[in-house]
Each structure stands twice: as C-alpha cells, then as structure tokens.
KETOR-202952 format. One record per residue (C-alpha): x, z, y; residue number from 0. Coordinates in steps of 0.1 Angstrom, whole numbers, padded with zeros to 4 digits. Example, Ala and Ser with C-alpha at 12.3 -4.5 7.8 and 13.67 -1.06 7.14 Angstrom:
// residues 2
{u: 0123; w: 0078; v: -0045; lumpa: 0}
{u: 0137; w: 0071; v: -0011; lumpa: 1}
This chain:
// residues 130
{u: -0131; w: -0174; v: -0971; lumpa: 0}
{u: -0094; w: -0186; v: -0960; lumpa: 1}
{u: -0084; w: -0195; v: -0925; lumpa: 2}
{u: -0068; w: -0226; v: -0911; lumpa: 3}
{u: -0030; w: -0221; v: -0905; lumpa: 4}
{u: -0028; w: -0251; v: -0883; lumpa: 5}
{u: -0051; w: -0232; v: -0857; lumpa: 6}
{u: -0015; w: -0211; v: -0849; lumpa: 7}
{u: -0007; w: -0248; v: -0828; lumpa: 8}
{u: -0037; w: -0252; v: -0816; lumpa: 9}
{u: -0057; w: -0215; v: -0800; lumpa: 10}
{u: -0046; w: -0205; v: -0769; lumpa: 11}
{u: -0052; w: -0167; v: -0763; lumpa: 12}
{u: -0062; w: -0158; v: -0731; lumpa: 13}
{u: -0039; w: -0132; v: -0710; lumpa: 14}
{u: -0065; w: -0117; v: -0695; lumpa: 15}
{u: -0076; w: -0109; v: -0733; lumpa: 16}
{u: -0062; w: -0079; v: -0750; lumpa: 17}
{u: -0052; w: -0093; v: -0785; lumpa: 18}
{u: -0070; w: -0077; v: -0811; lumpa: 19}
{u: -0049; w: -0088; v: -0840; lumpa: 20}
{u: -0064; w: -0117; v: -0860; lumpa: 21}
{u: -0054; w: -0142; v: -0832; lumpa: 22}
{u: -0033; w: -0171; v: -0851; lumpa: 23}
{u: -0007; w: -0173; v: -0824; lumpa: 24}
{u: 0033; w: -0162; v: -0819; lumpa: 25}
{u: 0048; w: -0144; v: -0791; lumpa: 26}
{u: 0059; w: -0171; v: -0772; lumpa: 27}
{u: 0055; w: -0202; v: -0746; lumpa: 28}
{u: 0077; w: -0232; v: -0743; lumpa: 29}
{u: 0108; w: -0223; v: -0718; lumpa: 30}
{u: 0131; w: -0242; v: -0699; lumpa: 31}
{u: 0159; w: -0240; v: -0719; lumpa: 32}
{u: 0161; w: -0237; v: -0756; lumpa: 33}
{u: 0179; w: -0210; v: -0778; lumpa: 34}
{u: 0209; w: -0223; v: -0800; lumpa: 35}
{u: 0227; w: -0203; v: -0826; lumpa: 36}
{u: 0268; w: -0218; v: -0830; lumpa: 37}
{u: 0267; w: -0212; v: -0864; lumpa: 38}
{u: 0306; w: -0217; v: -0864; lumpa: 39}
{u: 0308; w: -0184; v: -0849; lumpa: 40}
{u: 0278; w: -0163; v: -0866; lumpa: 41}
{u: 0289; w: -0134; v: -0884; lumpa: 42}
{u: 0256; w: -0132; v: -0903; lumpa: 43}
{u: 0245; w: -0096; v: -0893; lumpa: 44}
{u: 0212; w: -0103; v: -0892; lumpa: 45}
{u: 0203; w: -0085; v: -0855; lumpa: 46}
{u: 0187; w: -0114; v: -0843; lumpa: 47}
{u: 0167; w: -0124; v: -0871; lumpa: 48}
{u: 0155; w: -0088; v: -0873; lumpa: 49}
{u: 0145; w: -0085; v: -0833; lumpa: 50}
{u: 0123; w: -0115; v: -0830; lumpa: 51}
{u: 0119; w: -0124; v: -0867; lumpa: 52}
{u: 0099; w: -0157; v: -0858; lumpa: 53}
{u: 0124; w: -0171; v: -0839; lumpa: 54}
{u: 0154; w: -0164; v: -0863; lumpa: 55}
{u: 0164; w: -0167; v: -0901; lumpa: 56}
{u: 0195; w: -0162; v: -0915; lumpa: 57}
{u: 0205; w: -0194; v: -0937; lumpa: 58}
{u: 0202; w: -0188; v: -0971; lumpa: 59}
{u: 0233; w: -0209; v: -0984; lumpa: 60}
{u: 0257; w: -0201; v: -0956; lumpa: 61}
{u: 0245; w: -0166; v: -0946; lumpa: 62}
{u: 0242; w: -0174; v: -0905; lumpa: 63}
{u: 0218; w: -0175; v: -0882; lumpa: 64}
{u: 0192; w: -0201; v: -0871; lumpa: 65}
{u: 0169; w: -0207; v: -0851; lumpa: 66}
{u: 0136; w: -0220; v: -0868; lumpa: 67}
{u: 0111; w: -0220; v: -0837; lumpa: 68}
{u: 0118; w: -0223; v: -0804; lumpa: 69}
{u: 0083; w: -0207; v: -0789; lumpa: 70}
{u: 0084; w: -0183; v: -0820; lumpa: 71}
{u: 0087; w: -0150; v: -0796; lumpa: 72}
{u: 0085; w: -0140; v: -0759; lumpa: 73}
{u: 0114; w: -0146; v: -0737; lumpa: 74}
{u: 0122; w: -0110; v: -0736; lumpa: 75}
{u: 0126; w: -0108; v: -0773; lumpa: 76}
{u: 0151; w: -0135; v: -0781; lumpa: 77}
{u: 0169; w: -0122; v: -0748; lumpa: 78}
{u: 0165; w: -0093; v: -0767; lumpa: 79}
{u: 0181; w: -0108; v: -0800; lumpa: 80}
{u: 0203; w: -0126; v: -0779; lumpa: 81}
{u: 0220; w: -0090; v: -0761; lumpa: 82}
{u: 0222; w: -0079; v: -0800; lumpa: 83}
{u: 0245; w: -0102; v: -0811; lumpa: 84}
{u: 0282; w: -0089; v: -0813; lumpa: 85}
{u: 0297; w: -0117; v: -0814; lumpa: 86}
{u: 0281; w: -0141; v: -0785; lumpa: 87}
{u: 0270; w: -0171; v: -0808; lumpa: 88}
{u: 0234; w: -0175; v: -0793; lumpa: 89}
{u: 0231; w: -0190; v: -0763; lumpa: 90}
{u: 0202; w: -0213; v: -0737; lumpa: 91}
{u: 0213; w: -0244; v: -0738; lumpa: 92}
{u: 0187; w: -0274; v: -0723; lumpa: 93}
{u: 0163; w: -0289; v: -0751; lumpa: 94}
{u: 0184; w: -0325; v: -0743; lumpa: 95}
{u: 0211; w: -0308; v: -0757; lumpa: 96}
{u: 0198; w: -0296; v: -0788; lumpa: 97}
{u: 0209; w: -0328; v: -0808; lumpa: 98}
{u: 0242; w: -0333; v: -0800; lumpa: 99}
{u: 0249; w: -0296; v: -0808; lumpa: 100}
{u: 0232; w: -0300; v: -0844; lumpa: 101}
{u: 0252; w: -0332; v: -0847; lumpa: 102}
{u: 0286; w: -0315; v: -0837; lumpa: 103}
{u: 0279; w: -0283; v: -0862; lumpa: 104}
{u: 0273; w: -0306; v: -0891; lumpa: 105}
{u: 0306; w: -0324; v: -0890; lumpa: 106}
{u: 0320; w: -0290; v: -0892; lumpa: 107}
{u: 0334; w: -0276; v: -0927; lumpa: 108}
{u: 0316; w: -0247; v: -0924; lumpa: 109}
{u: 0322; w: -0217; v: -0950; lumpa: 110}
{u: 0294; w: -0199; v: -0965; lumpa: 111}
{u: 0298; w: -0157; v: -0957; lumpa: 112}
{u: 0303; w: -0136; v: -0988; lumpa: 113}
{u: 0288; w: -0142; v: -1019; lumpa: 114}
{u: 0279; w: -0182; v: -1025; lumpa: 115}
{u: 0247; w: -0182; v: -1047; lumpa: 116}
{u: 0256; w: -0210; v: -1066; lumpa: 117}
{u: 0288; w: -0197; v: -1077; lumpa: 118}
{u: 0294; w: -0181; v: -1111; lumpa: 119}
{u: 0313; w: -0147; v: -1107; lumpa: 120}
{u: 0344; w: -0141; v: -1125; lumpa: 121}
{u: 0335; w: -0108; v: -1138; lumpa: 122}
{u: 0365; w: -0094; v: -1159; lumpa: 123}
{u: 0343; w: -0075; v: -1189; lumpa: 124}
{u: 0359; w: -0041; v: -1197; lumpa: 125}
{u: 0383; w: -0040; v: -1233; lumpa: 126}
{u: 0362; w: -0020; v: -1254; lumpa: 127}
{u: 0383; w: 0001; v: -1279; lumpa: 128}
{u: 0378; w: 0002; v: -1318; lumpa: 129}
C-alpha cells in the first residue's frame, strides 16, 4: 500500500500529539519573512543544505545554495543554517521581494563554482616510453 505524497500538503499534526514518525509533514510553517540566498555571494560550502535539508539544496550546475521550500524546516533550524553561512549570503526578506530578487539574480552573469559538469576535462595523458 503506497501513501499519497500530496498528503504532506494537507495533513496537519496537532502540536499536542507527539510525532510517531509516520506523519507526512515537514518541519516548519509559513512565517512572516521568507528566506533568500544571494547566489552571487554564495561560495557553495553546503553548510546550510546540511543543516536545513528541507529548505536548501545545492543547485547542480552553479554549485550554489538555493531555497526550495519556505516551509521546509522550523524557523529555528533555518536560522541555524543562516548562522552557519561563512559569507552571510542567506537573508530574511519580505515575501513580496522574492520576485524582484529572483529577476535581479537572473540578470547577473553568475559562473559555476569549481568543475562544470557540461565541460569536457582537458586531461593530459602521460607519455609512454617504449
């Protein structure tokens, strides 16, 4: 018997009931402020994605952190992820500002960090003596 994954968006657990581990819910609720990663500053350290795993992911091509869910983790866990950032590129912003921040980011020419998966390596083969 498979569970319907859409139940995670409609099922709420009363805070008075202790969790039993089978609840289809994530760790947080919508809050007054949104969390935003300034990818132009991000160095791809991955700390935030390791702390708040339901909120942050590492974008595969650029290698930088990105928010995937605003309600993925509790506010305290997201704040812990914000506090771990060594370059302070994660910010609390108004939800209304997210669209303009995204457009501004898309207008920048941000280069991938480290190895780009779509580029071919120019490895030099060792010379073999006969």
